[in-house]
C-alpha positions in Angstrom: 0.3 -6.4 2.4 -2.4 -3.8 2.7 -1.6 0.0 2.9 -3.0 -0.1 6.5 -0.6 -2.9 7.5 2.3 -1.1 5.9 1.4 2.1 7.8 1.3 0.2 11.0 4.8 -1.3 10.2 6.2 2.1 9.3 4.9 3.5 12.5 6.3 0.7 14.7 9.7 1.3 13.0 9.5 5.1 13.5 8.4 4.6 17.1 11.2 2.2 17.8 13.6 5.0 17.0 11.6 7.5 19.1 10.0 9.3 16.2 6.3 10.2 15.9 3.8 8.2 13.8 2.7 9.2 10.3 -0.4 8.5 8.2 0.0 7.3 4.6 -2.4 9.1 2.3 -4.7 7.3 0.0 -1.9 6.8 -2.5 0.5 5.4 0.1 2.6 8.5 0.5 4.0 10.3 3.6 6.8 12.7 4.3 8.6 11.8 7.4 11.6 13.4 9.2 14.2 10.9 10.3 17.1 12.2 12.3 16.4 15.7 10.9 16.2 14.5 7.3 13.1 14.9 5.1 12.4 11.4 3.7 9.6 10.8 1.3 8.1 7.3 1.4 5.6 5.7 -0.9 4.1 2.3 -0.6 3.0 0.5 -3.8 0.5 -2.0 -2.6 0.3 -3.9 -5.9 4.1 -4.5 -6.2 4.5 -4.7 -2.4 7.4 -2.3 -2.5 8.2 0.6 -0.2 10.1 3.4 -1.8 12.2 5.9 0.1 13.6 9.0 -1.6 15.1 12.3 -0.6 16.4 15.4 -2.2 20.2 15.7 -2.3 20.0 19.2 -3.8 19.1 21.2 -6.8 21.7 21.3 -9.5 22.8 24.5 -11.2 22.9 24.7 -14.9 26.7 24.1 -14.9 27.7 21.0 -12.9 31.3 20.1 -12.2 32.5 16.9 -13.9 33.7 15.7 -10.5 30.1 15.4 -9.4 29.1 13.3 -12.4 32.1 11.1 -11.8 31.3 10.7 -8.0 27.7 9.7 -8.8 28.7 7.2 -11.5 31.4 5.7 -9.3 29.0 5.3 -6.4 26.4 3.7 -8.7 28.9 1.1 -9.9 27.4 -2.1 -8.5 25.7 -0.1 -5.8 29.0 0.2 -3.9 28.5 3.8 -2.8 24.8 3.8 -2.5 24.0 0.9 -0.2 21.9 -0.6 -3.0 20.0 2.6 -3.6 20.1 4.9 -6.6 21.1 8.4 -7.3 19.2 10.1 -10.1 18.2 13.5 -11.5 14.6 14.6 -11.9 15.2 16.5 -15.2 12.3 19.0 -15.1 13.2 20.3 -11.6 17.0 19.5 -11.6 16.6 17.9 -8.2 19.2 15.3 -7.5 17.7 12.5 -5.5 18.7 9.4 -3.6 16.1 6.5 -3.6 15.8 3.0 -2.2 13.3 0.3 -3.0 12.4 -2.2 -0.3 10.6 -5.5 -0.6 7.7 -5.1 1.8 7.2 -8.8 2.2 10.6 -9.1 3.8 10.4 -6.2 6.2 9.8 -6.2 9.9 9.9 -3.2 12.2 13.6 -3.6 13.1 14.7 -4.0 9.5 12.7 -1.0 8.5 14.1 1.1 11.3 17.6 0.1 10.2 16.7 0.8 6.6 15.5 4.3 7.6 18.7 5.0 9.5 21.0 3.7 6.8 19.0 5.7 4.2 19.4 8.9 6.2 23.0 8.3 6.8 23.6 7.9 3.0 21.6 11.0 2.3 23.6 13.1 4.7 26.8 11.7 3.2 25.7 12.6 -0.3 24.3 16.0 0.6 27.8 16.7 2.0 29.5 15.4 -1.2 27.2 17.4 -3.5 27.7 20.6 -1.4 31.5 20.0 -1.5 31.6 19.4 -5.2 29.3 22.2 -6.1 31.1 24.5 -3.6 27.7 25.8 -2.4 25.1 24.5 -0.1 22.9 22.1 -2.1 20.2 21.5 0.6 19.5 22.2 4.2 19.0 18.9 6.1 15.3 19.2 6.9 14.4 20.4 3.4 12.6 18.4 0.8 12.6 19.7 -2.8 9.8 17.4 -3.7 6.3 18.9 -3.6 4.6 15.6 -3.0 4.5 12.0 -4.1 6.5 11.0 -7.2 5.5 7.3 -7.5 2.6 8.0 -9.8 4.9 9.8 -12.2 7.7 7.3 -12.2 8.0 3.7 -13.3 10.0 1.9 -10.6 12.0 -1.1 -11.5 
């Protein structure tokens, strides 16, 4: 699927939920706000994958063991992540939630549902991170990413 076709699909899904359209840049990246949450999306045309990712917060130097345990427990067979992944971008200490979608299997309704589930999981995890750190980790509309990450990460 071409980047233009993916952009059209993304916009139909966003519009279905009453949100404004976005434009994917030449690398297939856009920052969208879904239900007040900053969601980064990148489309890899070669692999036909759409990647969603969002900041869950910036970790301090000292992280409670309970947070590590919560993340590891959630990652066990994807039970607490709805098939997504929680990981740490080491250089910035940004904890992130990401989800990889097979573009060939998406239609506008499935994509709208994926956006909504993704945002729901992000909000849940921002709350958990804030609770376990005992300090606000992130405001809902914030994105701690300064731009696209796909070019710097090898996605599985």
